[in-house]
N, C-alpha and C positions, 0 to 999 in steps of 0.2 A: 457510731462513735461510741466508746463504752466510756464513762463518766463513775468519779467516786467523789463524793460530798464528804469535807476535813471542815471539823467545827473547830476554828483555834478561839482564843482570848483575841480580843479586840487589843488589848495592848501591848501584851507581850508577843501576843502571838504563839504561844506552848499550845499545845494541844489540849483539845477537849475532846474530841468523840469523831471516831473514821468510820466512817460507812462501810458498807459492804459496798460492792463492784456492782455497777449496773453495766450487763454486758449486752452487747448488740451480737449482730447473727455474723461476724467474723472476730470475735472474743477468742485469744491464745491461738490464733495465727503466728505466723511469724512476721514482725517487723508492725504487727498491731501495737497502738500506743494505748493508756490509760489516760484522761483525762482528769484530772485534780480540780476541782473545784471549790473555793473555797469560801465560808461563809462566817462572819464575825461573831461570835456570841459574849454573850458578858461582860467584863471588864478586865482582870487580870487576876492570873492564877493562883493558887493559895500561896506561892513561894513567894509570885512577886507583887503581891498585893499587903502583902504582911510590912511594905516598905514602908506605907501609905496607911498607916489607921485614921487620919482624920477624914479620909474618904468612905462615908455611908453610903447605904440605897437611900437615892433620893438626893444626892450629890453629885451625879454627874457619871451614875454607877448603871451601867444596865445589863436587866434582868437575864440568867444564863435560860437556855431552853428548857434545861429539866431534863435532858437526856444523860449526863451522867450523875447528876445529884441526888437524885431520885424525889428531887420536886419538882411537882409537875400539880395545878401548873405552878413556877416561881411566887413565891412569896416576900413580901416588903418586910 
């Protein structure tokens, strides 16, 4: 079975990063599907976190994975 890892923000579920498909031997054949595996990262996206300015790192906010933000390792 083929898998695709999709990272989503933990609160709003907006897309953070969609990884390439990890293909299996029958990838691309008729009727074969790709199973999406969701990993929750961060807290909320920039659009949804701007509604809660009182929330800051260390107050219930989880660090992101660093893929899209370009910050690795995540900073405090």
